[in-house]
N, C-alpha and C positions, 0 to 999 in steps of 0.2 A: 751915487757911487755904489760900487759892488759891495764894499765893506763899510758898514755904518759904525763899527766899533773896532779899534785896534789896540791890542794889549802889547806893550813893549817891555822886554827885559831891560835891565839897566846897565850893569857892568859889561863891557865888551860890545854892547849894542848901541846904547845912547851915549855912553860916556866911557872915558878911559880913566879908570881908578886904580889900575894895576901898580903904578909906582907907589901910591900911598899904601896899598895893601902889602906889597912886598916890604916896604919900609917898616911897617908895623910888625910883620913876622921877624924881620931882621933885628928889631929891637927886643922882641919878646923872648925868642928861643935862647939866646945866649944867657939870659937871666936864669934859665933853668938848666944851665950847663950843657946846652945843645948848640950845635953849629948853626950859624945864620944860613937860611936856605937861599938858594939861587932864585933869581927872578923866574926862571923856567920851572923850577920845582913848585913855586907858589902858583904860577899860572896853571899848572896841571892839577893842582889840588882844589882850586876854588870852583864854585858853581852850585854846590849842594847845601850852602849855608856854612857859617863860621865854625860851628861845632864839628861838623863833618870834615871840614878842611883841616882844622887843628888836629884832629885825630890822626892825620897822616904824618904828623911830626912829633907828637907826644903820646905816651901811654895814658890810659884812662885815669890812672891815679894822679896824673899831673894836669889833667884837662882843666879843672876848675881854676887852678892858679894861673895857667897859661891864658885862659880867657879873661881873667881879671886884669892881668898885665896888659894884654892886647887891647882890651876895650878902653882902659884908661888912657893909653897912649893914642889910640885911634880917635877918641873924642877930642883930644888936643890938636891933632895934626891932619885929620881927614880931608880938610879943604885945601891943603897945601898941594898945589899942582894939578888938581882935578880939572878936567876939561871935557867938553862935549866932543863926541866923534864928529869927523867932517860930515856935514850935511844933516846932522841930527836936529838941530834947532830949526833949520829951514823946513825940513820935512814935517816936523810937528806943527809949525805955524801954518803950512799949506793945508794940512789935513784938518786942523782946527778951524781954519777959515771956511772950509767946505762943509762944516757941520759934523765931522766925524767925532765920535766920543773916544777920547784917548785916555789911557791909564797905564801906569807902570805896574808890572807883576814881576816881582823879583824875590830871590832867596836872600838878598842882602837885608841886613838889620833894618826894620821898618823906619824907626826914628832917624837913623842915619840917612836912609834913602830920601826921606822928605827934606832933611836939612840940605843935602846935596842938590836936589832939584830946585829948592828955593835959592840956593847960592848961584846956580847956573841960570836962573831966570826962566825956567820952563814950567814952574808950578801953575801959572795962570792958564796954561794950555792943557792941563791934565784935570780929569774928573776925579782921580784918585791915585794914590801911591800905596800899593799893598806889598808888604815885605815881611821878613821873619819877625816873629813875636807879635805880629798884629792879629794872628789867628793861631789855632793849634796846629796848623798845617803848613807844609812847604811844597813847592813844586817838586814832583809832578802830581801830587795828590789832587784828584778831581774835585774833592770837596772844597779846596781852595778856589779853584776856577769857578765852581758854581757859586760860591760866596761872592766872588768879584762881580759876576754877572748880575746876581741878585741885588747887590749894593748899587751898581750902576744903573739898574733897570734896563739892561741891554739884552739882546737876543743873540745867543751863540751862533744861530744860523746865518747871521749877517756880520760875523766877527772874524778876525784873524789874530794871530800871534806873531810878533817879530822878535827874534832872539838870536842867540849865537851858540847854543850848546845842546847836547843830547837831552838835558833836563827840559829845555824848551820844546824840543821835538816830541818828547814823551808827554809833556803837559798838554800840548795841543792834541795829540792822539787821544789821550784819555778824556779830554774835554770836548772832543768832537768838533774841532775847528782846524782850519789849515794853519800850518807853520811856515813862515818864510824866514830863513836863517842867513846870517852873514858870517863871514870868516874873519871878522875884525876882533874877535874875542879869544876864547880859550881853546877852540878846536878848529882843526883843519877841515877842508871839504870832504876828504876821505873819511875822517872820523864822524862827521855829521851824516854822511851817506850810510856808514855802517850802523848808525843809530836809527836808520829808517827815514831820514829826512829826504824829501823829494824836491824841495825848492831851496837852492843854495846860491848865494850871491857873494861877490868879493867885498861889497861895501854897500852903504845905504843909498848911494846915488844910483847904483845899478838896480837895487831892489825897488827904489821909488819908481823908476822907469817901468820895470816889468810888472809890478804889483799894483801900483796906484796911478799909472799913466801920468807920471809927474817928472818933469825935468828939473833937477837941482842945478845950482850954479856951477858946480865943478863938473869935470869930465867924468863919464861913467864907463869903466872898462867893460869888456865883453863878459856876459854871464858865464859862470863855470858850467 
């Protein structure tokens, strides 16, 4: 294969966790006397890690309390309604069977990420799940990407990154590997192009066909 290693973002790329994330914000903010955010407000805020997203809704003085409320509720409810994106499990299984090294690289809380991957049954297909608090860094810091490749024993020259956000585009740029992005997550094709992304697809089925020469079971729309 052209790519021996594939790093995947999690939320919006491999799985749909937005309902649970929105539910947690809607639970947290009213307890601080603030209105529950809309789903769209939450969708626009996430991607750079929980602390960064929460700062969009509360001042710094309330951040610690907001995070404590959110995390306690999240730990109780995070698996309610979470599901893989269409084609995600099939694509991972195909690439794994071909001998491709697969890992998750996300700004989502690391322990939560591993719990969700285990719940959805994709952990056996992954060599690692790297998330927030696992290292001192978040995407797009190139030190995080370098750490991931060193841990995997993988070569960036034969690797790619699959994601859905400008964070993923910038992570790949700073890490020296190509980014292939889908619009199933937090950003539109126009927003991804504005962030410098050059390879944008409407879903994983289309991406699988174009990048990995793989046909998934579902129909693949035309590439954007």
